[in-house]
C-alpha positions in Angstrom: -0.1 -36.1 -16.3 2.4 -33.9 -14.3 5.0 -32.0 -16.4 8.3 -31.4 -15.1 8.4 -27.3 -13.8 11.3 -26.6 -16.1 12.5 -22.6 -16.3 11.2 -22.3 -19.8 7.5 -23.1 -18.4 7.9 -21.0 -15.2 8.8 -18.1 -17.6 6.3 -18.4 -19.8 3.4 -18.6 -17.4 5.1 -15.6 -15.1 5.2 -13.2 -18.2 1.7 -14.3 -19.4 0.7 -13.1 -15.4 2.9 -10.2 -15.5 1.9 -8.4 -18.3 -1.6 -8.9 -17.6 -0.7 -7.9 -14.3 1.1 -4.8 -15.6 -2.0 -3.5 -17.5 -4.3 -4.3 -13.9 -1.9 -1.7 -12.1 -2.3 0.8 -14.6 -5.7 0.4 -14.8 -5.9 0.8 -10.8 -3.8 3.5 -10.9 -5.8 5.6 -13.5 -9.1 4.7 -11.4 -7.5 5.0 -8.4 -7.0 8.4 -9.4 -10.1 9.3 -10.4 -11.6 7.9 -7.5 -9.5 10.0 -5.1 -9.8 12.8 -6.8 -14.1 12.5 -6.5 -13.4 11.5 -2.8 -11.2 14.5 -2.0 -13.3 17.0 -3.7 -16.5 15.5 -1.7 -14.5 15.0 1.5 -12.7 18.6 1.1 -16.3 20.2 0.3 -17.0 18.7 3.4 -14.4 20.8 5.2 -12.1 17.8 6.2 -8.8 18.0 7.0 -6.2 16.9 4.0 -4.8 13.9 6.9 -8.2 12.5 6.9 -8.8 13.0 3.0 -5.5 11.6 2.0 -5.7 8.4 4.7 -9.1 7.2 3.7 -8.3 8.0 -0.3 -5.0 5.4 0.2 -7.3 2.9 1.7 -9.6 3.3 -1.1 -6.7 3.3 -3.3 -5.3 0.1 -1.5 -8.5 -2.0 -2.0 -9.1 -1.1 -5.6 -5.4 -2.2 -6.6 -6.3 -5.7 -4.4 -9.4 -6.1 -6.0 -8.0 -5.8 -9.2 -4.6 -7.9 -8.7 -6.8 -10.9 -8.6 -8.2 -10.1 -12.6 -4.7 -11.5 -14.1 -4.6 -14.4 -12.3 -8.3 -15.2 -12.9 -7.4 -14.5 -16.7 -4.4 -17.1 -17.0 -5.9 -19.8 -15.2 -7.2 -22.3 -17.6 -4.5 -20.8 -20.5 -3.0 -22.9 -23.0 0.4 -22.4 -23.2 0.8 -24.8 -25.9 2.2 -28.1 -24.5 0.7 -27.4 -21.4 -3.0 -25.8 -19.8 -2.7 -24.2 -16.3 -5.4 -25.5 -14.4 -6.7 -26.0 -10.4 -6.6 -30.1 -10.2 -8.4 -31.6 -7.2 -6.3 -33.0 -4.3 -7.1 -37.1 -3.8 
């Protein structure tokens, strides 16, 4: 049975997504920093310019951020919110 979309329910779903996404953002920043440092060191040792290193590291960081941004959504799908669950339902 479909429930009414109320602000209380919306805020509960938003909060469940928000705090998980915040953790994913921090994880992406930490992993991106480590990965960027390694990539920068390797590319710098190969004699590549700072501009190329920054551009490549930026693309890698963006890809990592996008990839990790899906995780919080996956975590809340199917979650029990007390009076409702967040699920995907096939349209007939």
